[in-house]
N, C-alpha and C positions, 0 to 999 in steps of 0.2 A: 712668944705668943703661945698661949695654952689652948688646946682644942677642947670643945665641950665633950663632956662624958657621954658615951653612947648608952642609950637605955638598955637594960638587960634584955628586954623583949626582942630587940633587933637581932640578937645572936641566936634566937630560937628558930629552928627549922619550921617552916609552915606545915601545918597538919594537912595530910592528904584529904581531899574533899570526901572520899568514900571511906575514910578510916572510922571505925566504930570502936566502942570501948571493949567489946567482947570478941572482936574478930581476930582470928589467928594471923600472925605476920602482918598486922596492919590492914587486913582486908575486912570489908563489911560483912557481917553475919546477920541475916534477916531473922527476926524473932519468930516469923511465920514458918511453920514446918513445910518443907517442899517435898512433894511426892508425885509420882507419875499417875496421871488420871487414868481411870479404868472405865469399864462398862457401866458401873454403878453411877459414876459421875455423868456419863453421857445420858443415861436414863433420867437422872434428876434434871438435867438441862432440858431434855425434850419434854418432860412433864411440866416444867415451868412454862415452856413455850406454848404447849397445846392448851393449857388451862387459862392462859392469860390473853388469848386472842378472842375476839368477838365471834369469829366464824364457828368456833367450837360450841359456844353457848347457844347460838342461833340454830345451828344444824341439829344438835342433840335435843334442844328444846322443841323444835318442830317435830322431830322423830317421836319424842315422848307423847306429844299432843296427838299425833297420828295414831300411834299404837293404842293409847287409851281411848281416844275419841271414837275412832272407827270400830274398835273392838266392842265398846259398850253400845254404840249405835246399832251395830249388827245384832247384838244380843237383845236389844230393846225391840227391834223390828221383828225378830223371830218370836219374842214373847207375846207380841200383839197378834201374830198370825195364828191360825188354827192348825197349821201344818205341823206334823210331828217330825222330829229330827231322826227318828228311827235309830239306826245304828251309827249315825254320824256323831262323832265325839263333840261334846260341847266346846272343848278347847280348840277345835279346828276353826271356830269362828274368829279366832285371833289371826288367822292367815292373812286376811285382807289388810289389816293395819300393819302387819309385819312386812308385807310385800311393798307397800308404799313407803314405810319407814326405812326400808333398806336403801332407798334412793338417797336418803340423808346420810347414811353411813358411807355409801359410795362417794358422795360428794366430799365428806370430811376426809376420807382416806386419800383421795387425790390431792386435796388442799394441804394435807399434812406435809407433803414433800414438794409438790409441783409449785405451790405458791412461793416457796423460797427461791426458786429459779426465776420467777417473774419479778420478784422484788430485789433480787441480788443478795438476799440474806444467806444464800447457800455459801457464799464466799466466807462470811463470818463464821458460819457453822463449821466449815471444813478447816478454818484457821484454828478454831478452838479444839476441834476434834479431827486431826489429820487422817485418822483411820476411817476410810469411807465405809468399810464393812461394819465397823463398830457403830457408826452414825446410823446406818440403815437398820441395824439390829435394834438399836435403842428406840428409833422411831416406831418400828414394828411392834416392839414389846409394849410401849406406852399406848399406842393406838389400839392394839388388839385387846388389852386388858380393859381399857376404857369402854370400847364398843361392846365387849362381852358383858361387862357388869351392867351397863345401862339397859341393854336388850334383855338380859336374863331377869333382872329385877322387874322391869316393866311388864314383860310377858307373864311373869308370875302373878303380879297384881291383877292384870287383866283376866287371867285364868280364874282366879278366885272370885272376882266380881261376876264374871259370866256364869260360873257355876251357881252362884247365889241367885242371880237374876232369873235363871231358867230352871231352878230347882233340879238341876241335873245330878246324876249320881257321881260321886267322887271317882275320878279316873284312877286306874291302878298306878302304882309308883313308877313303873317303867315308862308308861306313856306320859305321865306328868313330867318326868325328868327330860324326856326327849322333846316335849313341846315347850319347855322353858330353857333348860340348860343346853339341850341340843340345838334348839333354834338360835339361842344366843351365840353358840359356837359357829353355827352356819353363817349368820349375818356378820359376825366379826371377821370370819375368814373371807367372806365376800368383800368386806372393806379392806382387808389386807391385800387381796388381789388388786383392788383399785389403787392402793398405795404403790404396789410394785409397778403397775402400769403407769402411774404418775412419774415414777423414777425413770422409766424408759422413755416416755413421750416428752416429759419436762414442759408440758403446757396444760394448764388447769382445764380450760374449756374443751380442748381436744380430748384429753383423757376421760373427762366426765362423759362427753358425748359417746366415746367408744364403749365405756362401761354400761351406759344406759342401753345402747344398741345390743350389747352382749346379753343383757338381762331380758329385754323385751322382744328383740327382733326375731329370734328363732320361733317363738310362739306365734307371733303375728304372721310370719311367712307360712307356717304350717297350716294356718286357718284358710289360706288361699291356694293351697296346693290341691287342686281338684283332679289333676291328671292321674290316672291309675298307674302310670309309669313312675310317678313320684311318691307312691304310697309308702315305700320304705323310708325315704327321706323324711316324709311327713311324720311317720311314726317315731323316728329318731328325734326329731325336733320336739314333738309332744312329750316324749319321755324324758329328755335330758335338758330341756330348757330350765332356766333358773326358777320360774314360777312353779313348774311341775315338780322340780326337785324339792323346793321349799314346801309344797303341798304334801309331798310324800312324808316329810318329817311329821306332819299332822295326821297321817293316815288318810289324806284326802287327795290322792293323786288323780290327775285328769285322765289317766289311762289305766287299763286293767293290768297290763304288764309294765315292766320297768322297775326302777329302784324302789325300795321300801325300807322301813326302819331307819337305821343309821347309815345306810349306803350312800345317800346324797352327800353327807358330810365327808366321807372318805374320798369320794370323787372330787369334790371341790378342794379338799386338802391337797390332792395330787396335782391339780391344775395350778393351785396357788404356789406350790413348791417349785414348779417349773418356772412360773412367772417371777418368783423371787430370785431364782438363780439367774434369770435374764437381767433382772435389775442389778444384781451384784456385778455381773460382767459389764453392764452399761456404765455403772458408776466408776468402775476400775479403769476402763479404757477410754472414757470420754472426759474432756475438760469441762470445767464449770462455765 
């Protein structure tokens, strides 16, 4: 009896499922270049996230409406009155819109990081970017540049329109820069402080409430300190509250003494640096 011939294919060793045509030693070699992700990749990721969520569009949209609407409304009311502004700079009328618009920046700063804890997205973020310091730096850079750009451009537009509506003299370059670029830096830094607090508190509503209290409560408390023994505390609250410091950027401080020029920005930068250090420590020592 003769056995049937064995097909030639049966003698061939089966190919390893991961074997590729170009892999060395029979191992698969991906055609996609593999590299270690860096800070630039984290910034690109955070930019994609912050511009693709509706909260960014709504909060910044409301902020722009407040800055332009209140700024032009204030200039319109002043133009209808017979009162003279005297030495009060025309650009200082933008203070009211910026003060209310800063609440939107505070909200967005908190939501930039605290919302990821409430939704659980922070686990995905830290899986893609295990370095927590790099993640926080990327969020801070993206948020700061976005808030600074929107605030500076909008305050610049409002300043030009207010000057045209009131036929005011063109302010000097130093004051113009401080009331646009300086105010943009101040508001963006205030939002960065909110982001740091959001990283520490990890709760959106709680962090937003704390930040609004930080902005408004000192000034409100100072208004009701009638006791002479509290005069020193009252003066400090008037001088260093956020509205007073923001007004000082416009040369429209609520007190005769206190910060002036660029000093409010340096004070807020120091406070924000301490808060960011606390956020780094919190992220490093606490689990998600």
